[in-house]
N, C-alpha and C positions, 0 to 999 in steps of 0.2 A: 504493499500500500504505500502511496507517494504522499499522504497527507490530505489536507483539505484545501481545495482551491478557492471555494467561495462559500460563504454562509449567508443565506437569503432569509431575512426576517420580514414577515408581512404582517402589518397591523390590520387583521381581518375581522376584528370583532370590536369595533368601535363602540365607546360608550357615551361619546358626546356627539351632538349634532353636527359640530364642526368637523369631526373626524371622518366623516363619509358615510355613505349608505351600507348597512350591515349586509344587505343582500349582494352588493356588488363585492364587498369584501369576501363573502363567503365563495361566490363564483370565482373570484380571482385565486383564492386559496385552492379550490378544487383544480383550477386550470394548472396552477403551479405544480401541484402534487403529481398531476398526469403527465405534464411535459417533463418534469425531471426524471420520471419513470421511463417515459417513452424514449428519451434521448439517452438512457444509460448514464446519466450524470451521477448517480448514487452508487455506482458499482465500485467496490473497495479496491479492485485491481485497475482502476482507470489511470493511465500513465500521467494525466494532468492533475490529478487529485479528485476527491470526491466533492459534490456540491451538496451541502446540507441545507435544509429548509426547516424553518420554525414559524409557527403561527403565534404571534403576540398579541396580548390584549392592548398594550400601549407602548408606543416607541417615543412618546413625549414630543410628537410633532402633530399638534392638535389642529391642523387645518390641511385642507386639500387632500384628504385621504379618500380611499385607503393609501397607505404608504408602504413602500418596500425599501428596506435598508440592506445594502450589499456590502459585506465585510470581505476582504480587508480594506477595500477602497474608502468605506465610510460614506458611500454615496446614497442618498435617500431619493427615491422617486416618489412623486405625488400622482393623484388621480389614477391609480393603478386599476385597470380593468383586466378581464381575461385577454383581451386583444393586446393590451400593452405588456402584459406578462410574457406572451409569446415574443414580441419583439425585443424586450428586455433580455430575456434568456438567450435567444439567438445572436443578437448584436452586442450585448454587453459581456454577459458571462461567458459565452462560447468565443465569441469575436474579439472581446477585449475593448470594444469601443462604446463608452457611455453614451446615452442619448441626452444630449445637453438640454434640449427643450423640456424635457420632463423632471430635471433634478430640481429638488426644492431645497436640499441641504447637502453640504460636504462636511463630514466630521472625520478628518484622516485618523487612522490608527497610529497611536504613539508608540513607538518602539520601547521607549522608557518604561511603559507599563506592561510591556511582554516578560514573561517569566524567562529566566536565563536557562 
């Protein structure tokens, strides 16, 4: 196993109206799970590393949701729909090219916080 390539955290169960429509969050989560499986991104022997996915209740970006946070880049996408999930996975996760128009926040990973 070559480690983790990306960890995708989707705020799919918003608790505030500003966070987005829960139905869109649920549909986006279902599409993300399906896509990661279909593309074999969670296979432990994947040379590029596995892609983890987590459904989160809150990512503390309480506007423009559902939101998707991608680590280690620390890029948060807003207005995430099942259609956007598809493009984000193909273009950003697999292709390495973030979709600038959909980014609502950048929170770079600090190596200082990483364990030795």
